[in-house]
C-alpha positions as CSV (number, residue, x, y, z in Angstrom):
1,M,18.0,10.5,-21.1
2,P,19.3,12.1,-18.0
3,A,22.8,13.5,-18.3
4,G,25.5,14.1,-15.9
5,R,26.7,12.3,-12.6
6,D,27.8,15.1,-10.3
7,C,26.0,13.5,-7.3
8,L,27.8,10.2,-7.7
9,P,30.6,10.2,-5.0
10,R,33.5,7.9,-5.9
11,E,33.3,6.0,-2.5
12,R,29.6,4.9,-3.4
13,M,30.7,3.8,-6.8
14,L,33.4,1.4,-5.6
15,T,32.4,0.2,-2.0
16,A,30.7,-3.2,-1.8
17,H,28.3,-3.9,1.0
18,S,25.7,-6.6,1.2
19,M,22.1,-7.0,-0.1
20,R,19.2,-9.5,-0.1
21,A,18.9,-11.7,-3.2
22,V,17.1,-14.8,-4.2
23,L,19.3,-17.7,-5.1
24,V,18.4,-21.3,-6.2
25,Q,19.6,-23.8,-3.6
26,D,21.4,-26.9,-4.9
27,D,19.1,-29.3,-3.4
28,E,16.5,-32.0,-4.5
29,K,13.7,-29.5,-4.9
30,R,15.8,-26.6,-6.2
31,T,14.3,-24.3,-3.6
32,L,14.5,-20.6,-3.5
33,A,16.3,-18.8,-0.7
34,L,16.5,-15.2,0.3
35,V,20.2,-14.7,1.3
36,D,22.7,-12.0,1.9
37,V,25.2,-11.6,-0.9
38,P,27.7,-8.8,-1.6
39,D,26.5,-5.7,-3.4
40,P,27.5,-5.7,-7.2
41,V,30.2,-3.2,-8.0
42,P,29.9,-1.3,-11.3
43,G,32.5,-1.5,-13.9
44,A,33.7,1.6,-15.8
45,D,30.7,1.7,-18.2
46,E,28.2,0.3,-15.8
47,V,25.5,1.8,-13.4
48,R,24.4,0.3,-10.2
49,V,20.5,0.4,-9.7
50,R,18.7,0.1,-6.4
51,V,16.0,-2.3,-7.5
52,H,12.5,-1.5,-6.5
53,A,10.7,-4.2,-8.5
54,T,11.4,-7.1,-10.9
55,A,9.1,-9.6,-12.5
56,V,8.7,-13.4,-13.0
57,N,9.5,-15.0,-16.3
58,R,9.1,-18.6,-17.4
59,A,12.9,-18.5,-18.1
60,D,13.3,-18.0,-14.2
61,L,11.4,-21.3,-13.7
62,L,13.6,-23.0,-16.3
63,Q,16.7,-21.6,-14.7
64,R,15.5,-22.8,-11.3
65,R,15.3,-26.3,-12.6
66,G,18.7,-26.2,-14.1
67,L,17.5,-26.0,-17.7
68,Y,18.3,-22.5,-18.6
69,P,21.7,-21.4,-17.0
70,P,22.7,-17.7,-17.2
71,P,25.2,-16.6,-20.0
72,P,28.8,-16.7,-19.1
73,G,29.8,-13.8,-16.9
74,E,26.3,-13.3,-15.6
75,S,25.1,-13.6,-12.0
76,A,23.4,-16.6,-10.6
77,I,20.7,-14.5,-9.2
78,L,17.4,-14.8,-11.0
79,G,15.6,-12.1,-12.7
80,L,15.7,-10.8,-16.2
81,E,14.3,-7.2,-15.6
82,A,14.2,-4.6,-13.2
83,A,12.9,-1.1,-12.3
84,G,14.5,1.1,-9.7
85,V,16.7,4.2,-9.0
86,V,20.2,4.9,-10.1
87,E,22.6,4.6,-7.0
88,A,26.1,4.6,-8.2
89,A,28.2,4.5,-11.5
90,G,31.5,3.6,-13.0
91,A,34.2,6.0,-13.9
92,G,33.2,6.1,-17.5
93,V,29.5,6.8,-17.0
94,Q,28.4,10.3,-18.2
95,R,24.6,9.7,-18.9
96,W,22.8,9.0,-15.7
97,Q,22.3,11.0,-12.4
98,E,21.9,9.5,-9.0
99,G,18.2,9.1,-8.2
100,A,17.0,8.7,-11.9
101,R,14.1,6.4,-12.2
102,V,15.2,3.7,-14.7
103,F,14.1,0.3,-16.0
104,C,16.1,-2.3,-17.9
105,L,16.5,-5.7,-19.4
106,L,19.0,-7.9,-17.6
107,G,20.9,-11.1,-18.3
108,S,20.3,-12.0,-14.6
109,G,20.3,-10.4,-11.1
110,G,16.6,-8.8,-11.0
111,Y,15.8,-10.8,-7.9
112,G,18.3,-8.8,-5.8
113,E,18.2,-5.4,-4.1
114,R,20.9,-4.1,-6.4
115,V,22.1,-4.8,-9.9
116,V,24.8,-3.4,-12.2
117,V,23.8,-2.7,-15.8
118,H,25.7,-1.2,-18.7
119,Q,24.7,2.5,-19.1
120,D,23.4,2.0,-22.6
121,M,20.9,-0.7,-21.4
122,L,19.1,1.6,-19.2
123,L,15.7,3.4,-20.1
124,A,14.1,6.4,-18.3
125,M,10.8,5.4,-16.8
126,P,7.8,7.1,-18.2
127,A,6.6,9.6,-15.6
128,H,3.1,7.9,-15.1
129,L,4.4,4.4,-14.4
130,D,5.2,3.1,-10.9
131,F,8.0,0.8,-10.3
132,A,5.8,-2.4,-10.5
133,A,4.4,-1.5,-13.8
134,A,7.8,-0.4,-15.2
135,A,9.3,-3.8,-14.0
136,A,6.7,-5.6,-16.0
137,V,7.8,-4.0,-19.3
138,P,11.4,-5.0,-20.4
139,E,11.3,-8.8,-21.0
140,A,7.7,-9.0,-22.4
141,F,7.9,-5.9,-24.6
142,Y,11.3,-6.4,-25.8
143,T,10.7,-10.0,-26.7
144,A,7.3,-9.0,-28.5
145,F,9.1,-6.1,-30.3
146,V,12.2,-8.0,-31.4
147,N,10.4,-11.0,-32.7
148,L,7.3,-9.4,-34.3
149,F,9.2,-6.6,-36.0
150,L,13.0,-7.2,-36.1
151,E,12.8,-10.8,-36.8
152,A,9.5,-11.2,-38.6
153,G,9.0,-7.7,-40.1
154,L,5.4,-7.5,-39.3
155,A,3.7,-4.9,-41.4
156,A,0.4,-3.1,-41.3
157,G,-2.4,-5.2,-42.7
158,E,-0.8,-8.4,-42.1
159,R,-2.3,-11.2,-40.0
160,V,-0.5,-12.5,-36.9
161,L,-1.3,-15.4,-34.6
162,I,0.1,-15.0,-31.0
163,Q,0.2,-18.2,-29.1
164,A,-0.4,-17.9,-25.3
165,G,-2.0,-14.5,-25.8
166,G,-2.7,-14.1,-22.0
167,S,1.0,-14.3,-21.1
168,G,3.3,-11.4,-20.4
169,V,4.8,-11.5,-23.9
170,G,1.3,-12.3,-25.4
171,T,-0.3,-9.3,-23.9
172,A,2.6,-7.1,-25.0
173,A,2.6,-8.5,-28.5
174,I,-1.1,-8.0,-28.9
175,Q,-0.7,-4.3,-28.1
176,L,2.3,-3.7,-30.2
177,A,0.8,-5.6,-33.2
178,R,-2.4,-3.5,-32.8
179,E,-0.4,-0.3,-32.9
180,A,1.3,-1.4,-36.0
181,G,-2.1,-2.0,-37.7
182,A,-2.0,-5.8,-37.9
183,E,-4.9,-8.2,-37.7
184,I,-4.5,-10.2,-34.5
185,Y,-5.5,-13.8,-33.6
186,V,-4.6,-15.4,-30.3
187,T,-4.8,-18.6,-28.4
188,A,-5.3,-19.0,-24.7
189,G,-6.4,-21.5,-22.2
190,S,-9.7,-20.0,-20.9
191,D,-12.6,-18.1,-22.1
192,E,-11.8,-15.2,-19.6
193,K,-8.2,-14.9,-21.0
194,I,-9.7,-14.8,-24.5
195,R,-12.0,-12.1,-23.5
196,R,-9.3,-9.9,-22.2
197,C,-7.1,-10.6,-25.2
198,L,-10.0,-9.1,-27.3
199,D,-10.1,-6.1,-24.9
200,L,-6.5,-5.5,-25.8
201,G,-7.1,-5.5,-29.5
202,A,-7.1,-9.1,-30.8
203,R,-9.7,-9.7,-33.6
204,A,-10.5,-13.2,-32.4
205,G,-9.3,-15.7,-29.9
206,I,-9.2,-19.6,-29.8
207,N,-9.5,-21.6,-26.5
208,Y,-6.9,-24.3,-27.3
209,K,-8.2,-26.6,-24.8
210,R,-11.7,-26.8,-26.5
211,E,-10.8,-26.1,-30.2
212,D,-8.4,-27.1,-33.0
213,F,-6.7,-23.8,-33.2
214,A,-5.3,-24.5,-36.9
215,A,-8.9,-25.5,-38.1
216,R,-10.4,-22.4,-36.5
217,I,-7.8,-20.0,-38.1
218,D,-8.6,-21.5,-41.3
219,V,-12.2,-20.6,-40.8
220,L,-11.5,-17.2,-39.3
221,T,-9.2,-16.2,-42.4
222,E,-11.4,-17.9,-45.0
223,G,-8.7,-20.4,-45.9
224,Q,-5.9,-17.7,-46.3
225,G,-3.9,-18.3,-43.1
226,V,-1.8,-15.8,-41.5
227,D,1.6,-14.0,-42.3
228,V,3.4,-14.3,-38.9
229,I,3.2,-16.8,-36.0
230,L,4.7,-16.0,-32.6
231,D,5.2,-19.5,-31.0
232,C,6.2,-20.2,-27.5
233,I,5.2,-23.9,-27.8
234,G,7.6,-25.4,-30.3
235,G,7.8,-29.1,-31.4
236,P,4.3,-30.4,-31.5
237,Y,2.9,-27.4,-33.3
238,L,5.6,-27.0,-36.0
239,G,3.6,-28.9,-38.7
240,Q,0.3,-27.0,-38.0
241,H,2.1,-23.8,-37.9
242,V,3.7,-24.2,-41.3
243,G,0.5,-25.3,-42.7
244,M,-1.2,-22.0,-41.4
245,L,1.2,-19.6,-43.1
246,R,0.4,-17.7,-46.2
247,A,3.1,-17.3,-49.0
248,R,6.2,-15.6,-47.6
249,G,5.0,-16.2,-44.1
250,R,7.3,-16.2,-41.0
251,L,7.2,-18.5,-38.0
252,V,9.1,-17.2,-35.2
253,V,9.8,-19.9,-32.4
254,I,10.6,-18.1,-29.0
255,G,9.8,-21.0,-26.5
256,L,9.7,-24.9,-26.5
257,M,7.1,-25.4,-23.8
258,G,5.7,-28.3,-25.8
259,G,8.9,-30.0,-26.9
260,V,12.2,-29.7,-28.9
261,R,11.5,-32.0,-31.9
262,A,9.1,-32.3,-34.8
263,E,9.0,-33.2,-38.5
264,L,8.7,-30.6,-41.1
265,D,7.5,-30.6,-44.7
266,L,10.3,-28.9,-46.5
267,A,8.6,-29.0,-49.8
268,S,5.8,-26.8,-48.5
269,M,8.3,-24.4,-47.1
270,L,10.2,-24.2,-50.5
271,V,6.9,-23.7,-52.6
272,R,5.5,-20.9,-50.3
273,R,9.0,-19.3,-49.5
274,L,8.4,-19.6,-45.8
275,K,10.8,-18.6,-43.1
276,V,11.1,-20.6,-39.7
277,I,13.1,-18.3,-37.3
278,G,14.5,-19.5,-34.0
279,S,15.0,-16.6,-31.5
280,T,16.4,-16.1,-28.0
281,L,17.2,-12.6,-26.4
282,R,19.1,-13.5,-23.3
283,S,22.2,-15.0,-24.9
284,R,22.8,-12.1,-27.5
285,A,26.0,-10.2,-27.4
286,L,26.0,-6.8,-25.3
287,A,26.4,-4.8,-28.5
288,E,23.3,-6.3,-30.0
289,K,21.2,-5.8,-27.0
290,I,22.3,-2.1,-26.9
291,A,21.2,-1.8,-30.5
292,I,18.0,-3.4,-29.6
293,T,17.5,-1.1,-26.6
294,R,18.1,2.0,-28.9
295,A,15.5,0.7,-31.4
296,F,13.1,0.0,-28.5
297,A,13.7,3.6,-27.1
298,E,12.9,5.1,-30.5
299,R,9.8,2.8,-31.5
300,V,8.3,1.6,-28.2
301,L,9.1,3.9,-25.4
302,P,7.1,6.8,-27.1
303,L,4.0,4.5,-27.2
304,L,4.5,3.8,-23.4
305,E,4.9,7.5,-22.7
306,R,1.7,8.6,-24.3
307,R,-0.2,5.5,-22.8
308,A,-0.9,4.0,-26.2
309,I,0.2,0.7,-24.7
310,A,0.7,-0.3,-21.1
311,P,2.2,-3.3,-19.1
312,V,-0.5,-5.8,-17.8
313,V,0.3,-6.6,-14.1
314,D,-1.8,-9.6,-12.9
315,A,-0.4,-9.9,-9.3
316,T,2.4,-8.6,-7.1
317,Y,4.4,-10.6,-4.4
318,D,7.1,-9.6,-2.1
319,L,10.5,-10.8,-3.0
320,A,10.5,-13.2,0.0
321,D,7.5,-14.8,-1.6
322,A,9.3,-15.6,-4.9
323,A,8.5,-19.3,-4.7
324,A,4.8,-18.7,-4.4
325,A,5.0,-16.4,-7.4
326,H,6.7,-19.0,-9.4
327,E,3.9,-21.5,-8.4
328,Y,1.3,-19.1,-9.7
329,V,3.0,-18.6,-13.0
330,A,3.7,-22.4,-13.4
331,A,0.1,-23.1,-12.9
332,N,-0.8,-20.5,-15.8
333,K,-3.1,-18.6,-13.5
334,N,-1.7,-15.2,-14.6
335,F,-2.9,-12.9,-17.4
336,G,0.0,-10.7,-18.1
337,K,2.9,-10.3,-15.8
338,V,3.6,-11.3,-12.2
339,V,5.8,-8.7,-10.3
340,L,8.0,-9.0,-7.3
341,R,8.3,-6.1,-4.9
342,V,12.1,-5.7,-4.1
343,A,12.1,-2.5,-2.1
344,P,9.2,-1.5,0.3
């Protein structure tokens, strides 16, 4: 990582001006408004980043509806990731120079022109990536990395089912599982998305709108099932998922798009020694996020740098058009990530 901060004058570190940011309005429609707010001021161990691009996540849509509030102490500004340029730093920062191109995972604040980030949460952008591509990396690839490997312990030769393979997390998970030597199965809502998942490295895809994915997995694996399932649906699929797992299989629930409640056959879990893991990233403590960032830098960043994996960007909108970007994602039109341009 870049070292030193000789070019960061103290007056720029501490002075707050104003910036544009997207906030949710407290009205019946929970509309998005681009407003002027004060610049964030970095604390002692924080860096202020001039944001060039961020990306839309389903968590943003939930937060907009009031269903996923930011953790205590985080900004009300939407946005869980950003790519940009180091602009200022707190007195204790020794690792970053002004002008360094960086990208990062955030607790909130990406839909603003500036954001403050702990210095250990920043990653240097691979030289070949532009800001739009870099902004599409953190939330999707962190989520896939944490849940496939740190939570589920996916190993070479194992089988994994990735629900919503055409999503941002799905496209990242396919690539990471491919590089790990896993056998990959996906679900998606269209044949075109299935085709593109196969291009990324999936062995087979199932159009869940036309097929019973559990029955199809049974055929594809000759009745053996899978070792790991990455599940963003939740409730209604729980029984099917548990039934699809091999002995010592792991189900990682990372989303609840389908609902929050379901019945579970505990006897089946006991006999086959299965694990059901609930996982979120945003609410984890800073120290844990820093540890994850270090592991990501060691295991995933080199793959990005040598272009073994790459973010999949479906569409790019201007920050002022964030509402239209939300509508696009809500309609499941995207394959991969939807990016917001914050700086010209």
